[in-house]
Structure formats: structure tokens, C-alpha cells
C-alpha positions as a LaTeX table, in Angstrom:
\begin{tabular}{lrrr}
\hline
Residue & $x$ (\AA) & $y$ (\AA) & $z$ (\AA) \\
\hline
Unk1 & 140.42 & 62.05 & 59.82 \\
Unk2 & 138.41 & 58.68 & 58.93 \\
Unk3 & 137.77 & 55.84 & 61.55 \\
Unk4 & 140.17 & 53.10 & 61.25 \\
Unk5 & 139.00 & 50.00 & 63.51 \\
Unk6 & 142.11 & 47.94 & 62.46 \\
Unk7 & 144.05 & 49.41 & 65.26 \\
Unk8 & 141.89 & 47.97 & 67.64 \\
Unk9 & 142.88 & 44.03 & 67.64 \\
Unk10 & 146.51 & 45.15 & 68.33 \\
Unk11 & 144.98 & 46.18 & 71.85 \\
Unk12 & 142.44 & 43.52 & 72.42 \\
Unk13 & 144.74 & 42.25 & 75.13 \\
Unk14 & 144.62 & 45.42 & 77.48 \\
Unk15 & 140.71 & 45.44 & 76.39 \\
Unk16 & 140.44 & 42.16 & 77.75 \\
Unk17 & 142.40 & 42.46 & 80.80 \\
Unk18 & 140.07 & 45.43 & 81.60 \\
Unk19 & 136.93 & 43.70 & 81.11 \\
Unk20 & 138.14 & 40.88 & 83.50 \\
Unk21 & 139.10 & 43.37 & 86.29 \\
Unk22 & 135.45 & 45.13 & 85.55 \\
Unk23 & 133.66 & 41.88 & 86.11 \\
Unk24 & 135.87 & 41.11 & 89.07 \\
Unk25 & 135.01 & 44.26 & 90.80 \\
Unk26 & 131.43 & 44.14 & 89.94 \\
Unk27 & 131.46 & 40.56 & 91.72 \\
Unk28 & 132.93 & 41.74 & 94.53 \\
Unk29 & 131.17 & 44.98 & 95.33 \\
Unk30 & 128.16 & 43.43 & 94.46 \\
Unk31 & 128.65 & 40.71 & 96.94 \\
Unk32 & 129.36 & 43.47 & 99.55 \\
Unk33 & 126.25 & 45.53 & 98.33 \\
Unk34 & 123.99 & 42.29 & 98.95 \\
Unk35 & 125.71 & 41.06 & 102.69 \\
Unk36 & 125.75 & 44.72 & 103.73 \\
Unk37 & 122.23 & 45.38 & 102.54 \\
Unk38 & 120.84 & 42.68 & 104.18 \\
Unk39 & 122.47 & 43.09 & 107.32 \\
Unk40 & 121.26 & 46.81 & 107.31 \\
Unk41 & 117.42 & 45.52 & 106.65 \\
Unk42 & 117.54 & 42.89 & 109.15 \\
Unk43 & 118.87 & 45.51 & 111.84 \\
Unk44 & 116.66 & 48.44 & 111.07 \\
Unk45 & 113.44 & 46.06 & 111.19 \\
Unk46 & 114.37 & 43.81 & 113.99 \\
Unk47 & 117.17 & 45.35 & 116.03 \\
Unk48 & 116.84 & 48.00 & 118.79 \\
Unk49 & 115.68 & 51.46 & 117.66 \\
Unk50 & 119.02 & 52.79 & 118.92 \\
Unk51 & 120.63 & 51.11 & 116.29 \\
Unk52 & 118.18 & 51.50 & 113.56 \\
Unk53 & 118.17 & 55.25 & 113.42 \\
Unk54 & 121.69 & 55.61 & 112.60 \\
Unk55 & 121.61 & 52.88 & 110.15 \\
Unk56 & 118.78 & 54.63 & 108.40 \\
Unk57 & 120.90 & 58.13 & 108.39 \\
Unk58 & 123.76 & 56.20 & 106.91 \\
Unk59 & 121.68 & 54.80 & 104.02 \\
Unk60 & 120.12 & 58.09 & 103.25 \\
Unk61 & 123.56 & 59.78 & 103.19 \\
Unk62 & 124.99 & 57.26 & 100.57 \\
Unk63 & 121.72 & 57.64 & 98.87 \\
Unk64 & 121.69 & 61.14 & 98.48 \\
Unk65 & 125.29 & 61.80 & 97.58 \\
Unk66 & 127.01 & 61.37 & 94.64 \\
Unk67 & 129.36 & 57.93 & 94.06 \\
Unk68 & 132.09 & 59.78 & 92.98 \\
Unk69 & 132.34 & 62.27 & 95.81 \\
Unk70 & 132.09 & 59.05 & 98.26 \\
Unk71 & 135.12 & 57.43 & 96.46 \\
Unk72 & 136.99 & 60.47 & 96.95 \\
Unk73 & 136.01 & 60.90 & 100.45 \\
Unk74 & 137.17 & 57.26 & 100.77 \\
Unk75 & 140.35 & 57.29 & 98.71 \\
Unk76 & 141.81 & 61.05 & 99.90 \\
Unk77 & 139.89 & 61.42 & 102.77 \\
Unk78 & 140.72 & 58.94 & 104.86 \\
Unk79 & 144.07 & 59.32 & 104.27 \\
Unk80 & 144.01 & 62.42 & 106.33 \\
Unk81 & 143.16 & 60.48 & 109.47 \\
Unk82 & 145.87 & 57.78 & 108.55 \\
Unk83 & 143.48 & 54.94 & 107.04 \\
Unk84 & 145.64 & 54.05 & 103.71 \\
Unk85 & 143.34 & 52.23 & 101.70 \\
Unk86 & 144.63 & 50.84 & 98.23 \\
Unk87 & 142.58 & 51.71 & 95.32 \\
Unk88 & 141.48 & 48.55 & 94.22 \\
Unk89 & 139.80 & 48.07 & 97.50 \\
Unk90 & 138.60 & 51.70 & 97.82 \\
Unk91 & 136.65 & 51.19 & 94.49 \\
Unk92 & 135.31 & 47.46 & 95.63 \\
Unk93 & 134.25 & 48.78 & 99.17 \\
Unk94 & 132.83 & 51.97 & 97.82 \\
Unk95 & 131.06 & 50.78 & 95.08 \\
Unk96 & 129.58 & 47.91 & 97.45 \\
Unk97 & 128.53 & 50.31 & 100.21 \\
Unk98 & 126.94 & 52.68 & 97.82 \\
Unk99 & 124.76 & 50.00 & 96.51 \\
Unk100 & 124.31 & 48.32 & 99.91 \\
Unk101 & 122.32 & 51.37 & 100.77 \\
Unk102 & 119.94 & 51.05 & 97.70 \\
Unk103 & 119.36 & 46.99 & 98.32 \\
Unk104 & 119.06 & 47.52 & 101.90 \\
Unk105 & 115.64 & 49.48 & 100.96 \\
Unk106 & 114.71 & 46.56 & 98.59 \\
Unk107 & 115.31 & 43.82 & 101.31 \\
Unk108 & 113.47 & 45.89 & 103.97 \\
Unk109 & 110.43 & 45.95 & 101.65 \\
Unk110 & 110.75 & 42.26 & 100.95 \\
Unk111 & 110.94 & 41.17 & 104.29 \\
Unk112 & 108.05 & 43.37 & 104.85 \\
Unk113 & 106.10 & 41.84 & 102.41 \\
Unk114 & 106.53 & 38.18 & 103.75 \\
Unk115 & 103.22 & 36.91 & 105.10 \\
Unk116 & 103.34 & 37.51 & 108.96 \\
Unk117 & 101.32 & 34.34 & 109.53 \\
Unk118 & 104.14 & 32.14 & 108.16 \\
Unk119 & 106.61 & 33.74 & 111.16 \\
Unk120 & 103.64 & 32.77 & 113.55 \\
Unk121 & 103.30 & 29.53 & 112.03 \\
Unk122 & 107.18 & 28.80 & 112.57 \\
Unk123 & 107.26 & 30.17 & 116.22 \\
Unk124 & 104.33 & 28.25 & 117.19 \\
Unk125 & 106.56 & 25.23 & 115.90 \\
Unk126 & 109.02 & 25.93 & 118.57 \\
Unk127 & 111.65 & 28.07 & 116.27 \\
Unk128 & 113.12 & 30.87 & 117.65 \\
Unk129 & 113.13 & 34.20 & 116.55 \\
Unk130 & 116.34 & 34.26 & 114.69 \\
Unk131 & 115.92 & 30.92 & 113.36 \\
Unk132 & 112.40 & 31.88 & 112.00 \\
Unk133 & 114.25 & 34.96 & 110.23 \\
Unk134 & 116.98 & 33.09 & 109.04 \\
Unk135 & 115.20 & 29.76 & 107.58 \\
Unk136 & 111.63 & 31.15 & 106.81 \\
Unk137 & 111.47 & 34.80 & 106.27 \\
Unk138 & 114.75 & 35.79 & 104.78 \\
Unk139 & 114.84 & 33.23 & 101.90 \\
Unk140 & 111.35 & 34.22 & 100.95 \\
Unk141 & 112.38 & 37.84 & 100.84 \\
Unk142 & 115.44 & 37.30 & 98.94 \\
Unk143 & 113.44 & 35.59 & 96.47 \\
Unk144 & 111.01 & 38.45 & 96.23 \\
Unk145 & 114.02 & 40.85 & 96.16 \\
Unk146 & 115.97 & 39.44 & 93.40 \\
Unk147 & 114.71 & 40.71 & 90.29 \\
Unk148 & 115.41 & 44.09 & 91.80 \\
Unk149 & 118.66 & 43.61 & 93.07 \\
Unk150 & 119.76 & 42.17 & 89.92 \\
Unk151 & 119.04 & 45.11 & 87.96 \\
Unk152 & 121.19 & 47.30 & 90.69 \\
Unk153 & 123.73 & 44.97 & 89.97 \\
Unk154 & 123.67 & 45.59 & 86.31 \\
Unk155 & 123.86 & 49.63 & 87.06 \\
Unk156 & 126.86 & 48.65 & 89.39 \\
Unk157 & 128.67 & 47.26 & 86.31 \\
Unk158 & 128.52 & 50.22 & 84.29 \\
Unk159 & 129.45 & 52.15 & 87.31 \\
Unk160 & 132.64 & 50.49 & 87.70 \\
Unk161 & 133.93 & 52.99 & 84.79 \\
Unk162 & 133.72 & 55.58 & 87.66 \\
Unk163 & 136.57 & 53.64 & 89.26 \\
Unk164 & 138.88 & 54.96 & 86.47 \\
Unk165 & 139.48 & 58.28 & 88.28 \\
Unk166 & 141.43 & 56.20 & 91.09 \\
Unk167 & 143.58 & 55.01 & 88.37 \\
Unk168 & 142.23 & 51.12 & 88.56 \\
Unk169 & 142.77 & 49.30 & 85.40 \\
Unk170 & 139.06 & 48.34 & 84.68 \\
Unk171 & 137.77 & 48.61 & 80.98 \\
Unk172 & 137.54 & 52.69 & 80.72 \\
Unk173 & 141.07 & 53.52 & 81.91 \\
Unk174 & 142.60 & 50.49 & 79.58 \\
Unk175 & 140.55 & 51.88 & 76.77 \\
Unk176 & 142.18 & 55.38 & 77.61 \\
Unk177 & 145.77 & 53.90 & 77.79 \\
Unk178 & 144.95 & 52.32 & 74.12 \\
Unk179 & 143.66 & 56.04 & 72.94 \\
Unk180 & 146.58 & 57.80 & 74.38 \\
Unk181 & 149.08 & 55.64 & 72.08 \\
Unk182 & 147.15 & 55.59 & 69.01 \\
Unk183 & 145.00 & 58.76 & 69.06 \\
Unk184 & 141.68 & 56.85 & 68.06 \\
Unk185 & 139.28 & 57.63 & 70.73 \\
Unk186 & 136.01 & 57.01 & 68.87 \\
Unk187 & 137.38 & 53.23 & 67.87 \\
Unk188 & 138.59 & 52.34 & 71.41 \\
Unk189 & 135.49 & 54.18 & 73.43 \\
Unk190 & 132.85 & 52.15 & 70.57 \\
Unk191 & 134.58 & 48.95 & 71.23 \\
Unk192 & 134.68 & 49.42 & 75.30 \\
Unk193 & 131.03 & 50.10 & 74.63 \\
Unk194 & 130.21 & 46.91 & 72.75 \\
Unk195 & 132.34 & 44.94 & 75.72 \\
Unk196 & 129.97 & 46.48 & 78.28 \\
Unk197 & 127.05 & 45.68 & 76.39 \\
Unk198 & 128.09 & 41.92 & 75.81 \\
Unk199 & 128.53 & 41.51 & 79.45 \\
Unk200 & 125.27 & 43.01 & 80.56 \\
Unk201 & 123.54 & 40.56 & 78.25 \\
Unk202 & 125.25 & 37.93 & 79.91 \\
Unk203 & 124.35 & 39.10 & 83.15 \\
Unk204 & 120.66 & 39.77 & 82.10 \\
Unk205 & 120.63 & 36.07 & 80.88 \\
Unk206 & 122.01 & 34.63 & 84.19 \\
Unk207 & 119.43 & 36.96 & 86.29 \\
Unk208 & 116.50 & 35.80 & 83.76 \\
Unk209 & 117.44 & 32.18 & 84.60 \\
Unk210 & 117.76 & 32.96 & 88.56 \\
Unk211 & 114.45 & 34.65 & 88.47 \\
Unk212 & 112.66 & 31.79 & 86.77 \\
Unk213 & 114.20 & 29.31 & 89.12 \\
Unk214 & 113.00 & 31.52 & 92.18 \\
Unk215 & 109.60 & 31.79 & 90.78 \\
Unk216 & 109.53 & 27.81 & 90.33 \\
Unk217 & 110.71 & 27.63 & 94.24 \\
Unk218 & 107.84 & 29.97 & 95.20 \\
\hline
\end{tabular}
């Protein structure tokens, strides 16, 4: 059977819907991964040791197990104990927590890289420990962590394809729906790959601009 890309334009609407859902999931899950990652990093470095130890255990658990297994655990496992999560929010939260574990390590290293003398100078000016962390240490750490966190966000975008197993109408699942009607897998998977690549290029462009601005601030 020869290739026939003429069938793709008829299904561009469903593919466009899929890419919009993919971007939305990336934004929401990426936001969770950053916020939770910062919270874990701060808690493990500045919180009580009684809290830091289990948090490190949770980080290793998320980093050491497959994303797909974690999604199944959230979606099917929690339902056994009466916690029913919609597929969409299971995917968003699951992706967010998975990448929060990786971002937590990045933020922790970035916080430790901030010159301790700056914190001491802030304290000598009368700032409390929490104010020093909030206004001096954390902003510098975030600027340092930006490139690596940005790279994780791009990987997260590509991992949204895993959510198709939960029936979430992201790009891959919508491409599969088009294939089920046309029996043209190569054409639609190839088109989906091109759309992913375009979004990746857009993200890389925005991240480069953000990195340049961060470098200028520093």
C-alpha cells in the first residue's frame, strides 16, 4: 500500500484538538512539577530532619519507578481505596509529581550553589531566615536551575503521549482515532511527530529567551 497524505487534512481538526490538550497538560503538569519540586527542595534542606528523610524517600520512589506504573497506580490503585480521580487530572498530577522528583534534585543543588555569604549578609541586615530564603536565596537558585528545569519540561511534553493509555485525548490518542477510521498509521503518526517537533521548537525558543534574560539579571 502506497503512502497517501491527502487523508490528513480531513482530520486536522482532531489532531489540532490533540495538540491543544497536549500543551495544556504540559503547562499544568509542568507548573505542578516546579512548585512541588521547590517545596521538596526547601523542605529537605531547611526543614526538620524528620520531614526531610521521608521526602527523600518519596523522591527516590518516583525517580526509580516507571511513569506508566505510577499512572496506573494513581488511576486504578487509588480507586480500590475509594479515591476516584478523573483520567485528565490523574494524568496531570501523575506527570507533575513524577517530574517534581527530578526538579526537586535540581532545585536542591541550585539552592546549595548560592553563595552562603549572601544569606549571612541578609541576616545581618535584619531579614528573617524565611525572608532571606524568599527574597535572596530562592530567586538566585531558580535562575540557576532554569536551563535544566526547562529541559525537563520538554521531556515532560513528550511524555504526555503516555497518557493515551488512560484515554486522555492528547495528540497520540487522537492520531490513533484517525488511524482507526482511515487505516493510515504512517501518515498520522508521522504528522503527529511533526506537530510534536514544532511545539518542541517553540518551547526551546521560549526557554532560550528566558535563559538570556536570566543571565542578564544575574
